[in-house]
Backbone and ligand atoms as CSV (ligand in chain L), in Angstrom:
chain,resi,resn,atom,element,x,y,z
A,1,MET,N,N,-11.103,31.089,28.732
A,1,MET,CA,C,-9.677,30.835,28.965
A,1,MET,C,C,-9.168,31.730,30.079
A,2,SER,N,N,-9.065,31.182,31.259
A,2,SER,CA,C,-8.663,31.986,32.409
A,2,SER,C,C,-7.221,32.456,32.284
A,3,ARG,N,N,-6.422,31.807,31.453
A,3,ARG,CA,C,-5.007,32.183,31.350
A,3,ARG,C,C,-4.779,33.310,30.334
A,4,CYS,N,N,-5.820,33.745,29.589
A,4,CYS,CA,C,-5.620,34.732,28.531
A,4,CYS,C,C,-5.955,36.136,29.024
A,5,ARG,N,N,-5.400,36.526,30.186
A,5,ARG,CA,C,-5.792,37.817,30.773
A,5,ARG,C,C,-4.903,38.948,30.312
A,6,SER,N,N,-3.600,38.812,30.452
A,6,SER,CA,C,-2.709,39.920,30.096
A,6,SER,C,C,-2.596,40.016,28.576
A,7,ALA,N,N,-2.050,41.142,28.125
A,7,ALA,CA,C,-1.902,41.356,26.677
A,7,ALA,C,C,-1.033,40.263,26.064
A,8,THR,N,N,0.053,39.917,26.771
A,8,THR,CA,C,0.954,38.884,26.240
A,8,THR,C,C,0.224,37.545,26.135
A,9,GLU,N,N,-0.506,37.219,27.217
A,9,GLU,CA,C,-1.225,35.943,27.208
A,9,GLU,C,C,-2.305,35.932,26.136
A,10,ARG,N,N,-2.980,37.103,25.936
A,10,ARG,CA,C,-4.030,37.157,24.897
A,10,ARG,C,C,-3.419,36.943,23.515
A,11,GLY,N,N,-2.219,37.546,23.324
A,11,GLY,CA,C,-1.523,37.370,22.039
A,11,GLY,C,C,-1.202,35.909,21.810
A,12,LEU,N,N,-0.722,35.270,22.868
A,12,LEU,CA,C,-0.364,33.860,22.775
A,12,LEU,C,C,-1.598,32.998,22.496
A,13,CYS,N,N,-2.675,33.313,23.184
A,13,CYS,CA,C,-3.920,32.553,23.001
A,13,CYS,C,C,-4.434,32.706,21.569
A,14,ALA,N,N,-4.343,33.949,21.033
A,14,ALA,CA,C,-4.812,34.189,19.663
A,14,ALA,C,C,-3.982,33.370,18.683
A,15,ALA,N,N,-2.663,33.328,18.936
A,15,ALA,CA,C,-1.779,32.575,18.043
A,15,ALA,C,C,-2.111,31.081,18.106
A,16,LEU,N,N,-2.361,30.581,19.316
A,16,LEU,CA,C,-2.690,29.155,19.467
A,16,LEU,C,C,-4.002,28.817,18.761
A,17,LEU,N,N,-4.976,29.730,18.899
A,17,LEU,CA,C,-6.280,29.530,18.264
A,17,LEU,C,C,-6.128,29.482,16.741
A,18,ALA,N,N,-5.284,30.421,16.227
A,18,ALA,CA,C,-5.063,30.468,14.778
A,18,ALA,C,C,-4.445,29.160,14.288
A,19,LEU,N,N,-3.477,28.666,15.076
A,19,LEU,CA,C,-2.820,27.399,14.705
A,19,LEU,C,C,-3.826,26.265,14.680
A,20,LEU,N,N,-4.698,26.249,15.719
A,20,LEU,CA,C,-5.710,25.205,15.837
A,20,LEU,C,C,-6.647,25.233,14.632
A,21,LEU,N,N,-7.103,26.464,14.280
A,21,LEU,CA,C,-8.028,26.608,13.153
A,21,LEU,C,C,-7.360,26.208,11.841
A,22,ALA,N,N,-6.070,26.589,11.697
A,22,ALA,CA,C,-5.343,26.235,10.470
A,22,ALA,C,C,-5.254,24.715,10.361
A,23,GLY,N,N,-5.022,24.057,11.497
A,23,GLY,CA,C,-4.940,22.586,11.515
A,23,GLY,C,C,-6.244,21.968,11.079
A,24,CYS,N,N,-7.371,22.519,11.579
A,24,CYS,CA,C,-8.691,21.994,11.223
A,24,CYS,C,C,-8.952,22.193,9.736
A,25,ALA,N,N,-8.579,23.390,9.230
A,25,ALA,CA,C,-8.842,23.685,7.815
A,25,ALA,C,C,-8.029,22.759,6.920
A,26,SER,N,N,-6.747,22.518,7.295
A,26,SER,CA,C,-5.910,21.702,6.401
A,26,SER,C,C,-6.342,20.249,6.415
A,27,SER,N,N,-6.993,19.790,7.522
A,27,SER,CA,C,-7.435,18.393,7.528
A,27,SER,C,C,-8.566,18.197,6.519
A,28,GLY,N,N,-9.176,19.291,6.051
A,28,GLY,CA,C,-10.243,19.165,5.072
A,28,GLY,C,C,-9.738,19.191,3.640
A,29,THR,N,N,-8.458,19.548,3.441
A,29,THR,CA,C,-7.943,19.611,2.073
A,29,THR,C,C,-7.621,18.192,1.590
A,30,PRO,N,N,-7.718,17.935,0.266
A,30,PRO,CA,C,-7.488,16.585,-0.231
A,30,PRO,C,C,-6.070,16.124,0.066
A,31,LYS,N,N,-5.909,14.885,0.503
A,31,LYS,CA,C,-4.561,14.413,0.811
A,31,LYS,C,C,-3.930,13.773,-0.414
A,32,VAL,N,N,-2.626,13.600,-0.325
A,32,VAL,CA,C,-1.891,13.010,-1.438
A,32,VAL,C,C,-2.366,11.572,-1.617
A,33,SER,N,N,-2.608,11.157,-2.851
A,33,SER,CA,C,-3.159,9.817,-3.092
A,33,SER,C,C,-2.184,8.727,-2.644
A,34,LEU,N,N,-2.741,7.552,-2.360
A,34,LEU,CA,C,-1.906,6.416,-1.965
A,34,LEU,C,C,-0.907,6.103,-3.085
A,35,TYR,N,N,-1.374,6.198,-4.327
A,35,TYR,CA,C,-0.509,5.972,-5.493
A,35,TYR,C,C,0.761,6.833,-5.403
A,36,GLU,N,N,0.578,8.107,-5.103
A,36,GLU,CA,C,1.748,8.994,-4.997
A,36,GLU,C,C,2.625,8.643,-3.805
A,37,ARG,N,N,1.975,8.268,-2.682
A,37,ARG,CA,C,2.770,7.941,-1.484
A,37,ARG,C,C,3.520,6.622,-1.642
A,38,LEU,N,N,3.089,5.792,-2.616
A,38,LEU,CA,C,3.837,4.555,-2.910
A,38,LEU,C,C,4.993,4.841,-3.871
A,39,GLY,N,N,5.077,6.092,-4.323
A,39,GLY,CA,C,6.165,6.465,-5.225
A,39,GLY,C,C,5.753,6.525,-6.682
A,40,GLY,N,N,4.427,6.544,-6.938
A,40,GLY,CA,C,3.933,6.639,-8.308
A,40,GLY,C,C,4.333,5.427,-9.141
A,41,SER,N,N,4.361,5.634,-10.436
A,41,SER,CA,C,4.649,4.548,-11.374
A,41,SER,C,C,6.005,3.882,-11.083
A,42,GLU,N,N,7.013,4.723,-10.861
A,42,GLU,CA,C,8.370,4.201,-10.623
A,42,GLU,C,C,8.445,3.410,-9.319
A,43,GLY,N,N,7.803,3.950,-8.279
A,43,GLY,CA,C,7.820,3.287,-6.973
A,43,GLY,C,C,7.118,1.944,-7.009
A,44,ILE,N,N,5.937,1.906,-7.623
A,44,ILE,CA,C,5.155,0.670,-7.671
A,44,ILE,C,C,5.873,-0.378,-8.517
A,45,ASP,N,N,6.497,0.058,-9.601
A,45,ASP,CA,C,7.269,-0.855,-10.438
A,45,ASP,C,C,8.392,-1.502,-9.611
A,46,ALA,N,N,9.128,-0.680,-8.867
A,46,ALA,CA,C,10.264,-1.184,-8.083
A,46,ALA,C,C,9.800,-2.077,-6.930
A,47,ILE,N,N,8.714,-1.668,-6.265
A,47,ILE,CA,C,8.193,-2.461,-5.142
A,47,ILE,C,C,7.750,-3.834,-5.647
A,48,THR,N,N,7.070,-3.855,-6.791
A,48,THR,CA,C,6.566,-5.114,-7.340
A,48,THR,C,C,7.723,-6.021,-7.754
A,49,PHE,N,N,8.731,-5.432,-8.391
A,49,PHE,CA,C,9.903,-6.222,-8.798
A,49,PHE,C,C,10.552,-6.861,-7.566
A,50,ASP,N,N,10.736,-6.057,-6.528
A,50,ASP,CA,C,11.367,-6.534,-5.295
A,50,ASP,C,C,10.505,-7.607,-4.618
A,51,LEU,N,N,9.190,-7.372,-4.595
A,51,LEU,CA,C,8.263,-8.349,-4.010
A,51,LEU,C,C,8.399,-9.703,-4.704
A,52,LEU,N,N,8.453,-9.677,-6.034
A,52,LEU,CA,C,8.555,-10.944,-6.777
A,52,LEU,C,C,9.925,-11.588,-6.585
A,53,ALA,N,N,10.974,-10.774,-6.568
A,53,ALA,CA,C,12.330,-11.310,-6.367
A,53,ALA,C,C,12.423,-12.002,-5.000
A,54,ARG,N,N,11.871,-11.358,-3.979
A,54,ARG,CA,C,11.893,-11.950,-2.631
A,54,ARG,C,C,11.042,-13.219,-2.586
A,55,SER,N,N,9.904,-13.223,-3.303
A,55,SER,CA,C,8.989,-14.365,-3.260
A,55,SER,C,C,9.598,-15.594,-3.932
A,56,VAL,N,N,10.223,-15.403,-5.118
A,56,VAL,CA,C,10.774,-16.573,-5.815
A,56,VAL,C,C,12.029,-17.102,-5.116
A,57,ALA,N,N,12.609,-16.272,-4.229
A,57,ALA,CA,C,13.798,-16.725,-3.486
A,57,ALA,C,C,13.424,-17.308,-2.122
A,58,ASP,N,N,12.135,-17.336,-1.816
A,58,ASP,CA,C,11.682,-17.803,-0.502
A,58,ASP,C,C,11.271,-19.273,-0.602
A,59,PRO,N,N,12.015,-20.183,0.034
A,59,PRO,CA,C,11.707,-21.617,-0.082
A,59,PRO,C,C,10.287,-21.973,0.357
A,60,ARG,N,N,9.644,-21.127,1.161
A,60,ARG,CA,C,8.274,-21.422,1.596
A,60,ARG,C,C,7.287,-21.331,0.435
A,61,ILE,N,N,7.548,-20.428,-0.530
A,61,ILE,CA,C,6.560,-20.209,-1.597
A,61,ILE,C,C,7.146,-20.267,-3.007
A,62,ALA,N,N,8.461,-20.468,-3.132
A,62,ALA,CA,C,9.108,-20.439,-4.464
A,62,ALA,C,C,8.421,-21.404,-5.442
A,63,ASP,N,N,8.039,-22.603,-4.971
A,63,ASP,CA,C,7.436,-23.596,-5.863
A,63,ASP,C,C,6.140,-23.104,-6.509
A,64,ASP,N,N,5.430,-22.225,-5.809
A,64,ASP,CA,C,4.167,-21.712,-6.363
A,64,ASP,C,C,4.401,-20.933,-7.655
A,65,PHE,N,N,5.620,-20.421,-7.835
A,65,PHE,CA,C,5.922,-19.577,-8.994
A,65,PHE,C,C,6.638,-20.340,-10.106
A,66,ALA,N,N,6.812,-21.669,-9.909
A,66,ALA,CA,C,7.611,-22.469,-10.849
A,66,ALA,C,C,7.099,-22.379,-12.286
A,67,GLU,N,N,5.785,-22.354,-12.473
A,67,GLU,CA,C,5.204,-22.356,-13.819
A,67,GLU,C,C,4.794,-20.952,-14.274
A,68,ALA,N,N,5.017,-19.964,-13.433
A,68,ALA,CA,C,4.475,-18.627,-13.723
A,68,ALA,C,C,5.295,-17.880,-14.770
A,69,ASP,N,N,4.593,-17.066,-15.559
A,69,ASP,CA,C,5.242,-16.142,-16.481
A,69,ASP,C,C,5.510,-14.866,-15.656
A,70,LEU,N,N,6.741,-14.746,-15.162
A,70,LEU,CA,C,7.046,-13.678,-14.200
A,70,LEU,C,C,6.986,-12.282,-14.819
A,71,VAL,N,N,7.275,-12.196,-16.129
A,71,VAL,CA,C,7.207,-10.877,-16.785
A,71,VAL,C,C,5.754,-10.411,-16.820
A,72,ASN,N,N,4.861,-11.327,-17.221
A,72,ASN,CA,C,3.432,-10.987,-17.239
A,72,ASN,C,C,2.933,-10.691,-15.826
A,73,LEU,N,N,3.344,-11.525,-14.876
A,73,LEU,CA,C,2.903,-11.337,-13.486
A,73,LEU,C,C,3.326,-9.951,-12.974
A,74,HIS,N,N,4.563,-9.573,-13.276
A,74,HIS,CA,C,5.044,-8.251,-12.858
A,74,HIS,C,C,4.187,-7.143,-13.480
A,75,GLU,N,N,3.923,-7.259,-14.786
A,75,GLU,CA,C,3.148,-6.210,-15.477
A,75,GLU,C,C,1.732,-6.091,-14.918
A,76,ARG,N,N,1.075,-7.259,-14.739
A,76,ARG,CA,C,-0.314,-7.238,-14.242
A,76,ARG,C,C,-0.386,-6.711,-12.818
A,77,LEU,N,N,0.581,-7.135,-11.987
A,77,LEU,CA,C,0.580,-6.718,-10.584
A,77,LEU,C,C,0.830,-5.205,-10.463
A,78,VAL,N,N,1.712,-4.692,-11.303
A,78,VAL,CA,C,1.967,-3.236,-11.316
A,78,VAL,C,C,0.671,-2.497,-11.675
A,79,GLU,N,N,0.007,-2.969,-12.727
A,79,GLU,CA,C,-1.268,-2.351,-13.143
A,79,GLU,C,C,-2.277,-2.370,-12.010
A,80,GLN,N,N,-2.361,-3.549,-11.365
A,80,GLN,CA,C,-3.365,-3.732,-10.323
A,80,GLN,C,C,-3.093,-2.823,-9.117
A,81,LEU,N,N,-1.837,-2.801,-8.665
A,81,LEU,CA,C,-1.498,-1.968,-7.502
A,81,LEU,C,C,-1.674,-0.492,-7.828
A,82,CYS,N,N,-1.333,-0.116,-9.050
A,82,CYS,CA,C,-1.516,1.263,-9.506
A,82,CYS,C,C,-3.005,1.627,-9.472
A,83,ALA,N,N,-3.850,0.770,-10.047
A,83,ALA,CA,C,-5.293,1.053,-10.096
A,83,ALA,C,C,-5.897,1.082,-8.688
A,84,LEU,N,N,-5.523,0.098,-7.855
A,84,LEU,CA,C,-6.092,0.012,-6.499
A,84,LEU,C,C,-5.696,1.198,-5.620
A,85,SER,N,N,-4.543,1.808,-5.907
A,85,SER,CA,C,-4.072,2.908,-5.060
A,85,SER,C,C,-4.482,4.279,-5.619
A,86,GLY,N,N,-5.311,4.271,-6.663
A,86,GLY,CA,C,-5.814,5.540,-7.189
A,86,GLY,C,C,-4.971,6.122,-8.299
A,87,GLY,N,N,-4.112,5.312,-8.899
A,87,GLY,CA,C,-3.262,5.777,-9.997
A,87,GLY,C,C,-3.965,5.680,-11.346
A,88,PRO,N,N,-3.311,6.216,-12.394
A,88,PRO,CA,C,-3.934,6.293,-13.715
A,88,PRO,C,C,-3.761,5.009,-14.534
A,89,CYS,N,N,-4.157,3.868,-13.991
A,89,CYS,CA,C,-3.958,2.587,-14.690
A,89,CYS,C,C,-5.251,1.795,-14.727
A,90,THR,N,N,-5.317,0.876,-15.686
A,90,THR,CA,C,-6.432,-0.053,-15.768
A,90,THR,C,C,-5.855,-1.454,-15.640
A,91,TYR,N,N,-6.434,-2.260,-14.766
A,91,TYR,CA,C,-5.983,-3.639,-14.598
A,91,TYR,C,C,-6.548,-4.473,-15.743
A,92,THR,N,N,-5.667,-5.150,-16.465
A,92,THR,CA,C,-6.120,-5.908,-17.645
A,92,THR,C,C,-6.000,-7.422,-17.434
A,93,GLY,N,N,-5.654,-7.851,-16.205
A,93,GLY,CA,C,-5.462,-9.281,-15.963
A,93,GLY,C,C,-6.740,-10.003,-15.586
A,94,ARG,N,N,-6.560,-11.270,-15.223
A,94,ARG,CA,C,-7.700,-12.107,-14.815
A,94,ARG,C,C,-8.167,-11.705,-13.420
A,95,ASP,N,N,-9.401,-12.145,-13.074
A,95,ASP,CA,C,-9.835,-11.873,-11.702
A,95,ASP,C,C,-9.036,-12.787,-10.771
A,96,MET,N,N,-8.994,-12.407,-9.498
A,96,MET,CA,C,-8.108,-13.068,-8.528
A,96,MET,C,C,-8.412,-14.558,-8.356
A,97,ARG,N,N,-9.696,-14.923,-8.422
A,97,ARG,CA,C,-10.051,-16.332,-8.269
A,97,ARG,C,C,-9.474,-17.153,-9.434
A,98,ALA,N,N,-9.681,-16.666,-10.653
A,98,ALA,CA,C,-9.202,-17.379,-11.841
A,98,ALA,C,C,-7.671,-17.415,-11.877
A,99,ALA,N,N,-7.033,-16.302,-11.508
A,99,ALA,CA,C,-5.567,-16.215,-11.597
A,99,ALA,C,C,-4.881,-17.210,-10.662
A,100,HIS,N,N,-5.523,-17.528,-9.525
A,100,HIS,CA,C,-4.870,-18.382,-8.531
A,100,HIS,C,C,-5.483,-19.769,-8.424
A,101,ALA,N,N,-6.478,-20.053,-9.281
A,101,ALA,CA,C,-7.124,-21.365,-9.234
A,101,ALA,C,C,-6.092,-22.444,-9.539
A,102,GLY,N,N,-6.111,-23.515,-8.798
A,102,GLY,CA,C,-5.207,-24.627,-9.090
A,102,GLY,C,C,-3.853,-24.502,-8.419
A,103,LEU,N,N,-3.540,-23.345,-7.857
A,103,LEU,CA,C,-2.237,-23.189,-7.193
A,103,LEU,C,C,-2.271,-23.767,-5.771
A,104,GLY,N,N,-3.463,-23.963,-5.239
A,104,GLY,CA,C,-3.600,-24.546,-3.897
A,104,GLY,C,C,-2.973,-23.693,-2.808
A,105,LEU,N,N,-3.110,-22.384,-2.930
A,105,LEU,CA,C,-2.458,-21.481,-1.966
A,105,LEU,C,C,-3.142,-21.524,-0.594
A,106,THR,N,N,-2.326,-21.392,0.442
A,106,THR,CA,C,-2.820,-21.414,1.827
A,106,THR,C,C,-2.692,-20.024,2.456
A,107,GLU,N,N,-3.248,-19.909,3.653
A,107,GLU,CA,C,-3.134,-18.643,4.391
A,107,GLU,C,C,-1.656,-18.345,4.685
A,108,ALA,N,N,-0.887,-19.395,4.965
A,108,ALA,CA,C,0.552,-19.209,5.245
A,108,ALA,C,C,1.272,-18.658,4.006
A,109,ASP,N,N,0.889,-19.149,2.813
A,109,ASP,CA,C,1.484,-18.637,1.563
A,109,ASP,C,C,1.153,-17.146,1.422
A,110,PHE,N,N,-0.117,-16.831,1.692
A,110,PHE,CA,C,-0.575,-15.442,1.583
A,110,PHE,C,C,0.231,-14.548,2.527
A,111,ASN,N,N,0.394,-15.027,3.768
A,111,ASN,CA,C,1.124,-14.224,4.758
A,111,ASN,C,C,2.591,-14.038,4.365
A,112,ALA,N,N,3.177,-15.068,3.750
A,112,ALA,CA,C,4.578,-14.969,3.316
A,112,ALA,C,C,4.714,-13.886,2.239
A,113,LEU,N,N,3.753,-13.878,1.287
A,113,LEU,CA,C,3.802,-12.867,0.224
A,113,LEU,C,C,3.634,-11.452,0.806
A,114,VAL,N,N,2.712,-11.318,1.755
A,114,VAL,CA,C,2.484,-10.019,2.392
A,114,VAL,C,C,3.754,-9.552,3.120
A,115,GLU,N,N,4.424,-10.499,3.760
A,115,GLU,CA,C,5.688,-10.199,4.453
A,115,GLU,C,C,6.689,-9.590,3.460
A,116,HIS,N,N,6.780,-10.188,2.261
A,116,HIS,CA,C,7.716,-9.677,1.248
A,116,HIS,C,C,7.276,-8.309,0.717
A,117,LEU,N,N,5.960,-8.124,0.616
A,117,LEU,CA,C,5.463,-6.814,0.169
A,117,LEU,C,C,5.855,-5.734,1.179
A,118,VAL,N,N,5.682,-6.043,2.474
A,118,VAL,CA,C,6.036,-5.077,3.521
A,118,VAL,C,C,7.538,-4.776,3.460
A,119,ASP,N,N,8.359,-5.815,3.318
A,119,ASP,CA,C,9.813,-5.601,3.236
A,119,ASP,C,C,10.176,-4.758,2.016
A,120,ALA,N,N,9.487,-5.013,0.898
A,120,ALA,CA,C,9.770,-4.263,-0.335
A,120,ALA,C,C,9.375,-2.794,-0.165
A,121,MET,N,N,8.242,-2.551,0.487
A,121,MET,CA,C,7.805,-1.159,0.698
A,121,MET,C,C,8.746,-0.460,1.668
A,122,ARG,N,N,9.137,-1.176,2.722
A,122,ARG,CA,C,10.038,-0.603,3.727
A,122,ARG,C,C,11.382,-0.232,3.083
A,123,ALA,N,N,11.874,-1.112,2.219
A,123,ALA,CA,C,13.159,-0.875,1.558
A,123,ALA,C,C,13.119,0.377,0.681
A,124,ARG,N,N,11.905,0.717,0.159
A,124,ARG,CA,C,11.755,1.926,-0.666
A,124,ARG,C,C,11.451,3.167,0.164
A,125,GLY,N,N,11.315,2.985,1.487
A,125,GLY,CA,C,11.022,4.119,2.358
A,125,GLY,C,C,9.580,4.580,2.295
A,126,VAL,N,N,8.659,3.683,1.934
A,126,VAL,CA,C,7.232,4.038,1.914
A,126,VAL,C,C,6.778,4.281,3.363
A,127,PRO,N,N,6.099,5.398,3.621
A,127,PRO,CA,C,5.654,5.684,4.991
A,127,PRO,C,C,4.738,4.578,5.528
A,128,LEU,N,N,4.827,4.347,6.843
A,128,LEU,CA,C,4.068,3.278,7.480
A,128,LEU,C,C,2.568,3.401,7.206
A,129,SER,N,N,2.053,4.626,7.226
A,129,SER,CA,C,0.610,4.819,7.004
A,129,SER,C,C,0.218,4.355,5.595
A,130,ALA,N,N,1.070,4.608,4.617
A,130,ALA,CA,C,0.784,4.181,3.246
A,130,ALA,C,C,0.897,2.653,3.138
A,131,GLN,N,N,1.893,2.072,3.809
A,131,GLN,CA,C,2.024,0.604,3.827
A,131,GLN,C,C,0.732,-0.017,4.344
A,132,ASN,N,N,0.246,0.516,5.464
A,132,ASN,CA,C,-0.958,-0.048,6.087
A,132,ASN,C,C,-2.189,0.133,5.216
A,133,GLU,N,N,-2.256,1.257,4.510
A,133,GLU,CA,C,-3.407,1.486,3.626
A,133,GLU,C,C,-3.440,0.463,2.504
A,134,LEU,N,N,-2.264,0.174,1.931
A,134,LEU,CA,C,-2.236,-0.805,0.847
A,134,LEU,C,C,-2.598,-2.198,1.383
A,135,LEU,N,N,-2.065,-2.542,2.551
A,135,LEU,CA,C,-2.372,-3.864,3.132
A,135,LEU,C,C,-3.867,-4.002,3.419
A,136,ALA,N,N,-4.490,-2.909,3.862
A,136,ALA,CA,C,-5.925,-2.957,4.158
A,136,ALA,C,C,-6.745,-3.176,2.882
A,137,ILE,N,N,-6.237,-2.678,1.760
A,137,ILE,CA,C,-6.936,-2.879,0.481
A,137,ILE,C,C,-6.769,-4.332,0.019
A,138,LEU,N,N,-5.582,-4.902,0.251
A,138,LEU,CA,C,-5.295,-6.260,-0.241
A,138,LEU,C,C,-5.881,-7.358,0.664
A,139,ALA,N,N,-5.999,-7.056,1.959
A,139,ALA,CA,C,-6.426,-8.097,2.916
A,139,ALA,C,C,-7.710,-8.829,2.509
A,140,PRO,N,N,-8.768,-8.106,2.087
A,140,PRO,CA,C,-9.997,-8.827,1.733
A,140,PRO,C,C,-9.849,-9.740,0.517
A,141,MET,N,N,-8.770,-9.584,-0.249
A,141,MET,CA,C,-8.575,-10.419,-1.440
A,141,MET,C,C,-8.107,-11.823,-1.065
A,142,GLN,N,N,-7.734,-11.986,0.206
A,142,GLN,CA,C,-7.213,-13.296,0.626
A,142,GLN,C,C,-8.185,-14.425,0.300
A,143,ARG,N,N,-9.481,-14.171,0.553
A,143,ARG,CA,C,-10.436,-15.275,0.351
A,143,ARG,C,C,-10.596,-15.662,-1.123
A,144,GLU,N,N,-10.202,-14.763,-2.046
A,144,GLU,CA,C,-10.284,-15.106,-3.478
A,144,GLU,C,C,-8.998,-15.791,-3.950
A,145,VAL,N,N,-7.905,-15.577,-3.199
A,145,VAL,CA,C,-6.592,-16.059,-3.638
A,145,VAL,C,C,-6.279,-17.447,-3.082
A,146,ILE,N,N,-6.651,-17.675,-1.805
A,146,ILE,CA,C,-6.275,-18.974,-1.226
A,146,ILE,C,C,-7.237,-20.075,-1.681
A,147,ARG,N,N,-6.771,-21.307,-1.537
A,147,ARG,CA,C,-7.469,-22.500,-2.024
A,147,ARG,C,C,-8.960,-22.467,-1.676
A,148,GLN,N,N,-9.760,-22.589,-2.748
A,148,GLN,CA,C,-11.202,-22.534,-2.503
A,148,GLN,C,C,-11.787,-23.934,-2.390
L,1,HEM,C1,C,-3.509,-9.998,-2.331
L,1,HEM,C2,C,-2.660,-10.920,-2.758
L,1,HEM,C3,C,-2.372,-11.161,-4.204
L,1,HEM,C4,C,-2.562,-10.350,-5.287
L,1,HEM,C5,C,-3.111,-8.936,-5.319
L,1,HEM,C6,C,-2.119,-11.080,-6.448
L,1,HEM,C7,C,-2.166,-10.597,-7.740
L,1,HEM,C8,C,-1.901,-11.361,-8.856
L,1,HEM,C9,C,-2.051,-10.921,-10.230
L,1,HEM,C10,C,-2.481,-9.533,-10.648
L,1,HEM,C11,C,-1.744,-11.954,-11.028
L,1,HEM,C12,C,-1.717,-11.958,-12.582
L,1,HEM,C13,C,-3.048,-12.395,-13.137
L,1,HEM,C14,C,-2.996,-12.548,-14.651
L,1,HEM,O1,O,-1.950,-12.966,-15.184
L,1,HEM,O2,O,-4.004,-12.307,-15.311
L,1,HEM,C15,C,-1.368,-13.042,-10.168
L,1,HEM,C16,C,-0.929,-14.269,-10.612
L,1,HEM,C17,C,-0.213,-15.146,-9.825
L,1,HEM,N1,N,-0.106,-15.088,-8.461
L,1,HEM,FE1,FE,-0.920,-13.727,-7.250
L,1,HEM,N2,N,-1.664,-12.299,-6.058
L,1,HEM,C18,C,-1.807,-12.398,-4.704
L,1,HEM,C19,C,-1.421,-13.438,-3.908
L,1,HEM,C20,C,-0.596,-14.457,-4.331
L,1,HEM,C21,C,0.086,-15.405,-3.478
L,1,HEM,C22,C,-0.050,-15.456,-1.943
L,1,HEM,C23,C,0.820,-16.211,-4.274
L,1,HEM,C24,C,1.770,-17.325,-3.917
L,1,HEM,C25,C,2.396,-17.405,-2.781
L,1,HEM,C26,C,0.580,-15.793,-5.646
L,1,HEM,C27,C,1.100,-16.369,-6.763
L,1,HEM,C28,C,0.731,-16.090,-8.053
L,1,HEM,C29,C,1.174,-16.848,-9.207
L,1,HEM,C30,C,2.105,-18.056,-9.198
L,1,HEM,C31,C,0.579,-16.246,-10.329
L,1,HEM,C32,C,0.778,-16.632,-11.791
L,1,HEM,C33,C,-0.265,-17.605,-12.234
L,1,HEM,C34,C,-0.068,-17.978,-13.685
L,1,HEM,O3,O,0.868,-17.533,-14.340
L,1,HEM,O4,O,-0.905,-18.729,-14.172
L,1,HEM,N3,N,-0.283,-14.723,-5.631
L,1,HEM,N4,N,-1.461,-12.657,-8.879
């Protein structure tokens, strides 16, 4: 470091080095789980409620929910999102293929639901990085959910 010659500059360089090392060390510490960044049990409950409220009010997909037991759907979805994000829950519902068989869902339906999930997370102030992490977990499920 050619700039670390004088005592003042050496002091500054030492401080910068310490900051750099502290940054490296903290990147190795365990980060807060996705479950916690979604707001834990309360956050996931509220996000799921909002997601379903937005979905049943959306003329593009409302008909898909006409026969659904929304109370059960809310409970199962909360369990599932909690378990998938590293929370202390066990998913007790059907597998995704069985749960959506016969609904004839399309990619457009899937995208509409994801849109509502993003809006619900945004409304709760979920950080963008956490939103993206949850979407990345759900994305591969599309092939089990849409019409087979
Ligand atoms: C990654 C995307 C999705 C996930 C994680 C998901 C999750 C779930 C879960 C956990 C259940 C409850 C299963 C059970 O009762 O045992 C369910 C049921 C249901 N889902 Fe999805 N779902 C997804 C996409 C969609 C989409 C795109 C739609 C429609 C636009 C939809 C509509 C429904 C309906 C109507 C039911 C109730 C079926 C019934 O009562 O028989 N889902 N879903």
